[in-house]
C-alpha positions as CSV (number, residue, x, y, z in Angstrom):
1,M,0.0,0.0,0.0
2,Q,2.9,2.3,0.7
3,D,4.0,2.0,-2.9
4,L,0.7,3.3,-4.1
5,Q,1.0,6.3,-1.9
6,H,4.3,7.1,-3.6
7,F,2.5,7.0,-7.0
8,K,-0.2,9.3,-5.7
9,N,2.3,11.8,-4.4
10,D,4.6,11.8,-7.5
11,I,3.1,11.0,-10.9
12,T,6.6,11.0,-12.4
13,L,7.2,7.6,-10.8
14,I,4.7,6.0,-13.2
15,L,5.8,7.7,-16.4
16,S,8.5,6.5,-18.6
17,K,11.7,8.5,-18.8
18,D,11.3,8.8,-22.6
19,R,7.8,10.2,-22.2
20,L,8.9,12.7,-19.6
21,E,11.7,14.0,-21.8
22,T,9.2,14.9,-24.5
23,Y,7.6,17.5,-22.3
24,D,9.1,20.8,-21.1
25,N,7.5,20.3,-17.7
26,L,4.9,18.3,-15.8
27,E,2.2,21.0,-16.3
28,Q,2.5,20.5,-20.1
29,Y,1.9,16.7,-19.6
30,K,-1.2,17.5,-17.4
31,E,-2.5,19.8,-20.1
32,N,-2.0,17.0,-22.7
33,L,-4.0,14.6,-20.5
34,K,-6.8,17.1,-20.3
35,L,-6.9,17.4,-24.0
36,I,-7.0,13.6,-24.4
37,S,-9.9,13.4,-21.9
38,L,-11.9,15.9,-24.0
39,I,-11.2,14.2,-27.3
40,T,-11.7,10.5,-26.3
41,P,-15.5,10.6,-25.8
42,K,-15.9,12.3,-29.2
43,I,-13.8,9.6,-30.9
44,S,-15.8,6.9,-29.2
45,N,-19.1,8.4,-30.4
46,L,-17.8,8.4,-34.0
47,E,-17.0,4.7,-33.8
């Protein structure tokens, strides 16, 4: 359970190093996730 607490406190622990290097900062990554969350339902409706 303690391992899960680490993930909750630091999202970078569950992201690959390669993925993190593609972003200038963690905020940019979070913005990307927001965009994905907006687009995904629309894509599923199309299918």
